[in-house]
N, C-alpha and C positions, 0 to 999 in steps of 0.2 A: 687418266687420273687427274691431270691438272684442270680439266673441265669441271670435275666434281668440286675441287677446292675453290675455284672461282665462283661456281654456282652457289655454294654454301656461304661464301663471303658476301656475295651479292644479296642473298636472302636476308642475312643478318643486317646488312647495311640498310636494306629497305625496311626491315622491321624497326630499326632505330629511327630512321628518318620519318616514315609515314605513320607509324603506330606508337611513337615515343617509347619503344621497347628498349630493353637492355641487351647488350651484346654478351652472349655467353660463349666464351672461347672453348670451354670444354665440350659444349654441344656441337660447335662447328667441327672440332676434331673427331668426335664420336660419329657424327653423321657422315663425314668424309670417309672414315674407316669402314663404316657399314655399307655405304653406297658403292665404294670401290670393290670391297670384298664380294658384294652381291653381283656386281657387273662381271668381275673376273670369273666367279664360279658359274655364272650363267652362260657366258659367251665362250669360254675356253674349255674344251673337252679335257677330261682326265685331270682335273684339279682335285687334289686329295688333301686339302687342309680345311680345318674348321675355322669358324669366325674367331674362336678363342686363340688358336694358333696364329691367325692373321694379326690379331691385336698384339700378341707378344713378340712375334718375329716376322714382320711383313717382308723384309728383304729375303729371308730364307724361303718364304713361301712363294715369292714372285720369281725367283731365279729359274725354277723348272718351267714356269709359264713362259718366260721370255725365250728360253732355249727352244721350246716346242713351237712357238709362233714366229720366231725370228729366222 
């Protein structure tokens, strides 16, 4: 998960520096949520939560995943 956060921060940094862009904190947060949800639901079998659930309660969603992989 932390790789996704760092990657999105890096993309926004590059956008600001090299393209004179504006950093959008909401976009960073949303993209991190989407990418982590996508990765978890693709890589971990038996995930049973929607993206909507993930956005509302990520800690509740991730607990069973950690128990099954740990």
